[in-house]
matplotlib code that plots the C-alpha trace (Angstrom):
import matplotlib.pyplot as plt

x = [59.0, 57.9, 60.2, 59.1, 55.4, 56.4, 54.8, 57.6, 56.6, 56.1, 59.6, 61.3, 59.5, 60.8, 64.3, 64.8, 63.5, 66.3, 68.7, 68.2, 67.9, 70.4, 74.2, 75.5, 77.4, 77.2, 73.4, 72.8, 74.1, 72.6, 69.1, 70.0, 70.4, 67.6, 65.3, 66.8, 65.9, 62.4, 62.2, 63.3, 60.5, 58.1, 59.8, 60.8, 64.5, 65.7, 64.9, 66.8, 70.0, 69.7, 70.0, 72.4, 74.6, 74.1, 75.9, 78.8, 79.2, 78.7, 79.5, 82.2, 83.8, 81.4, 80.6, 77.4, 79.3, 80.4, 77.0, 75.4, 77.6, 77.0, 73.2, 73.4, 74.9, 72.3, 69.2, 67.5, 67.8, 64.9, 62.8]
y = [-66.9, -66.3, -64.1, -62.0, -62.1, -61.2, -64.2, -64.5, -67.5, -69.5, -68.4, -69.1, -72.6, -73.3, -71.8, -74.0, -77.2, -76.8, -76.1, -79.4, -81.5, -81.2, -81.5, -78.6, -76.0, -73.2, -73.5, -74.7, -71.5, -69.2, -70.6, -70.2, -66.8, -66.0, -68.0, -65.6, -62.5, -63.7, -64.4, -61.2, -59.7, -61.7, -60.0, -63.3, -61.9, -65.2, -67.4, -65.3, -65.1, -68.8, -69.4, -66.9, -68.2, -71.6, -70.7, -69.0, -72.1, -75.1, -73.3, -70.7, -71.2, -70.5, -66.8, -66.8, -66.6, -63.0, -62.1, -64.0, -62.3, -58.8, -59.9, -60.9, -57.6, -55.3, -57.5, -55.4, -56.9, -59.3, -58.1]
z = [48.1, 51.9, 52.5, 49.9, 50.5, 54.2, 55.3, 58.0, 60.2, 56.7, 55.6, 58.7, 58.9, 55.3, 55.4, 59.0, 56.9, 54.2, 56.9, 58.6, 55.9, 53.7, 54.2, 52.5, 55.2, 53.0, 52.2, 55.8, 57.2, 54.8, 55.9, 59.2, 58.7, 56.8, 59.0, 62.0, 59.8, 59.4, 62.8, 63.9, 61.6, 63.9, 67.2, 68.1, 69.2, 71.5, 68.4, 65.7, 68.4, 68.8, 65.3, 64.3, 67.5, 66.1, 62.8, 64.5, 66.2, 63.3, 60.4, 61.6, 57.9, 55.4, 54.2, 56.2, 59.7, 59.3, 58.2, 60.7, 63.7, 62.2, 62.8, 66.0, 67.2, 65.5, 67.3, 69.6, 73.3, 74.2, 77.1]

ax = plt.figure().add_subplot(projection="3d")
ax.plot(x, y, z, "-o")
ax.set_aspect("equal")
plt.show()
């Protein structure tokens, strides 16, 4: 909801809450990818990169891992 409303910080917070509250690897990985996308909209590139890298390390076997790797490469370099 928050992402559709372009309320990026609230969306990022909600996605991270989901990822760190439940123990479902597929859901957690996708939540972190979505949180990173929201943070990227806020120009918080280092924070987004950290979450995407976390998906690659902790959830490498999930469907979201290749997406996280792809998005990590697309992030602009941080200043």
